[in-house]
N, C-alpha and C positions, 0 to 999 in steps of 0.2 A: 506492501501503501503506501509507504515511504517515495521509494523509487518509485511507484507509481508520481504521484508529486512529483516529485521535483523533475520529470520529466515536464511532464504540465508544464512546471513553473519557468522550463527552459524551453519552452518550443511555442508557445501560447500565443496568439496576435495580443497585444494589449486595445484594447478596447475602450476608448475613454468619451469625453463631453464632446472634442473636438468633430469631430462627425455627426452630432447631431443638433439639433435648429433648435436649443434652446428657447431660443426668441418665442417663438408659440404658445410657452407659455405664456408670453405677453399676454395673448389674442384672441386667437383659436382654439387654445387646450387651460384646463384648469389647471392650477398647481402642481396635483399631481399622475399631469402629464393627459387629463382622460379631453374625451372633444365635447367646450366648450355647449356645439350648437346640441339641440333634441334633434330626432328624425322628421323626415321628409313629411313621413304618414301621422306626426303630430303624436303617437303613440307612447314615444321616450322624449320628454322635457328637456326645455334648455334647462344647464344648471345653474341654478342662481345662487351660489352659496350655500347649500344640504340646509339641515336644522342643526343650529350655532347653540342651544338655547332650551333650557327644558322651561315645560305647561306652565302658568300663573297658580302660581300656589301648590306647585310641585315638594316636593320633600321626597326623602331617598328611602326611606322605611317603606314608601308607596311602593316600589319598587317601579318600574319602565311604564309609565299609562298610553296607552298603545291614541296618541293626536291623529288618527285617520279611523279613529273606531265608528262614526258615523256613517262609513263610509262601504258602498256592499258592493260586493264581487257584477263586474260587468260578462263574466260569463265562467262555464265549469270546463275545466276537460275529464269527458272520461274513455274508458279504454273503446268505447263506437266509434267516439268519434276523434281521438285524438287524432288519426290520418290526415286530420280538415285542418292544424297546427303543426303539422309535420317538421316546418320548415323554421321555429324557432322552437323545440324540440329537444337538447343532447340528445345520442342514441340511450345515454343514460335513464333517463328519465319516461321516454316509449318504450324498455325495459323495464323500468316500472310495473309502467301502466302496464303491459301483454301479460305483465306477470300475476297481479294480484285486482283481480276484478271489482274491489270495489275502490281501487287508491280512487282521488278524485285530486283535483287542482283548484284548486277556487281564484280566476284573479283578479287583480285588485291595478286599478289606475296607477298608472307610476307615480316616484316619486324621490328623487335622487338627493337621499338627504343625507351622504355621508360630507361633513364635513369636520378640517383638522384645525385648528391656533393654528393664528397666522406667522407666529415663536417654530414651528413648525415645519412650514410648509418654506419658510425665507434660508430657517438653518440648512434646507435639501437644496432650497434653490444655488445658497451658494456653493456648496460640494459638492452640487454636478457639474461642475466645470472640471473635477479636479481626480475626482472619484472613476473607477474605472476594473479591468476583469482580470485576471493572471492565473489561469486555467479556472478552477471552479472558484477562485478564491474573492474578493472583492479589495480593489486596492486603494486608502486615502476614504473611506467611511468615512471617518471624525463621527460628526451626528444626526449624521443625514438616514432619514427615514423612509424616503423612495430618491434608492440613489441613481433606478434609473424612469426618469419621468417619461423617456420616449426612449422604449427598450429597443434590440433591433434583433436578439437572440433568447431562445429559453428561460437560457440560466441566468439572464439576468431580469426579466420579467418574475421566474421565481422566487429571486431573491429580492425584488423588492414585496412577496410577501412575505419572508422568512423577518425583513427588519425593520414592520413598518409601526407604525407609531401604534402605540397600545397606553397611553399614559402615562407612558415612563417606569408606573409600576402601577399595579395592583392587587388587588385581596378578595375571595370569593368563596361564598358554603355554595352546593351545590350539589343536588342531587342526577344522579346516572341511571339508566332500567337494559337490564338488557330482557329480551322479549323473547320467549319462545316461538315458534309457530304456532301453540294450539293457543294462543296467547296470552301463557299464562308468562309473569317476566320478576324477577328477583330486582330490585334495587339496593345502590351503595349510594351516600354521603360523602362526599369529600373537602376537603377543605384549602387551598393554596393561596399561597403569593408567589409574583413575578415581581422581579426586579429589576431594572434594566441600570447599566453602564452608571449612565447619569444621576440614578437620583439615590447614590450608595455613596458613605462618607467621605467614599477614599479613593480615585482610578485605579482599575483593577486592569492592568496587559492584557489586551484580547478577550477581553469575555466584553459576550453580548449582553448579557443578561443570568440570572441567578433565580431559580425556582423551589421554593420546599413545599410537598402538599402533606397532608396526610388527610388518612382514613377517618372520618365521627358517626359510620355505619355502616353495615351489619356490625355488633358487639366483636365477629371476630376476627376483625380487620381494623377495629380500634384499636392505634397504639405503632403503626405502621406508618415511616413516615420516608416521606422518599426528598433528597437533593440532586439538581442536578444543574451543575456550572458549562453554560452554552457557551462557545469560544463566538470572536468573529471572522478568524479565518479559521478553517478545520485543517486547513494545510497542516499549520504550525504545530499543533493541538487537539484535539479528536473531543467530542464530549466527554466533559467530567459525570460520577456518579452513584448516587451512593443511597444504601439501605436502612435503616434502623428498624429493627423489631421488636418490639419490647418483652417478648417471649424469650429470645433468647439475648435480650441487652449486648450487645453491643453491632457498632457499627460497618459496615462491608459494602467493599465498593460494587455498583453493579453493571457490568456494562452492556447489559439486555437492556439496558431501559434507550432503547434506540432501535429502529429502522424496523425489524419485521420481526419482532418478538411480537408476543399479545398484552394489549392495554390489560394490565387487572381490572376484574370488573368486567367483561366485554364475554365473555361467555366465547373467547378466539373469535368475536365477527372483526374486528380489529384492531390495528397490529399501532407501534406507537408513532409512527413514522407520520401519519394519521390523522393525530390529532392538530385539533389546530389549524386544519385541510388541507398544509403540508408542512412538518418540522424537524430541523436538522441538515447535516451533512447531504450536501446531492449528487456526491462522490459516485453512488452509483449508476446513476442515470445520464443516457445523452438526455439532455435538454432540449425540444423544436420547437419554437416560436410560429403557427400556423395560421397567424391572424388573429381579424376578431369579427364575429356576429353579434346579431341579437338574440337572444335566449330566455325564456321564461324562467324564472329562479327562485329566490323563495327571500322573502327581499320584507323587508318592516315590521315583523310578523308579532306586535307585540303583542297582540293578544294572546300568543303561546305561552307564555308567561306570566297570565295575571294572576293575581293573587289571588282573584277570585274566583279562580277555574283549580276546580284539584284535580291531582294525577290523574283518578281514574275515568277522566272525563276525557282527558287528553292520550293514556294508553289504549291504541287497540290493537286488536290484532292483524301483523303485515304491514301497520306503519299507525303513526297520529290520526289523532283523529279528523279528516282534512278542515271541520271546519272552525279549527284553528290555528291554521297553516294558510296565510298569506305572499300568491306570488305574482310575481310583476314581470315584467318585459324591459331587461337591462342590455346592455354592452359590454360584452363580455371578451378576453385578451383567449385566448385557446391555444393552452402549450403541455406538448405530450412529452413525457418523459419514457422513451430503453432504456430497459437495462443496460447495463454498458456487458459485454466482452467476459469472461473471469469475473463476474461481481455476482452476487445472491442475492437474492429476495423470491417472497412469495410471487410477489407481481409484477407479470414479464412484464407490464407495461399498466401506464396511465395516460390519464389523458387532464388534464387542470382545469376550470375555468376559472381566472381571475374578474373579478369587479372593477370596471376602470378607474370608478370613480372611491378609490379605498385599494384596491391592491388584493383584496381577504380573494381565498377560493370560495367558489359558490357553490360546486356543480363537482366532486373529481370521478372518474372512475377508475375503477380496476380491474388487472385483464390476471385471467393464468394461464397454467404453461402452454394454454394450448389458442393464443390469443382469442379467447369467450370471458364476453364483462362479466365477472364475476360477485364483487359490491358496488354499490352504489352507494359514493359520497351527497348527501343535501347539508350544504353550513348556510342554516340562517341569521342575514346578515340584522343588525338593527343599530339605529344611533345613539349609540349613551349619552345624548345630549343634555347631561350634566360637568362632562367632560368632555366634548368636545372630540368623542374616540370610535368610529363603529367597528363592531366586535359582534362575534356572534350568540343570539338568541339563544340556540342548540346547534346543535350538531348532530345526524344519525348516519348512520350504514347500513342498508338492508343487505343481506345479504339474499345474493338470488335463488343459492341452490340450494336449501333448505330456510327458507320464506320467515326467518326470523331476519331480526333489526335490531341494533342497541346505540340510544337516542342519551347525551351529555348537555349540561346546562342549567337544565329544568329546574327553578328554587320557587314555583309558587308556593309550596307549605315549609317556608321561612322565611323567617323573621327578617326582616331587612335587608340591605339592597351587595351592589360591586361597588366596592372603594378605588378610585382610581387617584393616581400623582403619590402613593405612598412612598414613601424617603425611610429608607434603612442604612444598618450596617453591618461594612464588609463581613462584618467575624462573627454574625449572627445567621447569614451561612455558608460558614465551613461543616466541615463534618463534628468534630467537637460537639455543634448546636445540634446536632439531632439527635445527641444521649437528652443532652438538657433538657429538649420539646419529649420525647419518648420518655422521661424520669418527672416531669411532674405533677 
């Protein structure tokens, strides 16, 4: 692996901002590189700044209220009429409609709500003049969270997703559900903190973020803590991870917290690097930018997380209750990842659909060794308007082979909400800190 990185470092063409027309960011494009204009049909509106503030009287304890609660669906897509909308459906969505007779997509008016603080986009704009790629690595990233606002290659687009702005630091508790084909499910509770380099008390060389997560339910998982140190440049140092188990009362390295190892609590339905759309080093795949297109994607599904709706109303056999899932028409960048020769992963190919307004993965398709779509991921974006952060209301992965799915990110039956702008001490994100947390 090290030899491959060294070779890539030596022979890769350095691609920087010099060949890009960054001047477009002052005119035809938004600060993150999306087209400001809508489409000719008027079904995608012009971007006018996004949703930059919460509703009047809002507080975090309420959870995220739906600013579009009074809207009704424009139409509903079913297995029977899906062919009519084929040009606006990804192959993965068509596969879900074909697989599940009761699958429905309620389509609403499109709202381009994604918005970032001016300081974030100003920093990215300044840094875009010097940022570049060397092999799989980003050079001169600095504090940028949009290194390639006008990408020319697939690897650039996926780096936009990997380093996108998530508030500098976040803390949240949520539930995940592994739903079996007959509709029965298991529930786990998880608490996580993720701090990016700029929100620590001191600079950490080559650190993108540090992450600590622990189970809050069920009882047999409580007391298990995970720590991850994510690098900026995986060619210098790969991801480092540790786990602490209260039963064993020791901290140990956890090299399996990466790539295609199964996510704990997912019943094996999703792997580590599928969380958050895609995470970790992109080194096992060749990345190709296939272009942009208009697709129906899950967007602004505030209703899914309503504190007034209990989980048993949302979790259903085959998929979530469609009345709580909102779909809109948005432009996406299509990126294809093909497993590199000599590399190992359970997915031979993957296709990612990235939101033009936030660089977040909105849909992904994972293929088996025979080239068939195996799993479909839906990553439902919403604007966290209190912090000017676009992030996922929920993530769901459907397994087409067995009819099961896993969904994560729900907090309907939990008090309070998510926190952004969290700051911390680097010493609290070191292996010794896991032991202290586990013995409290």
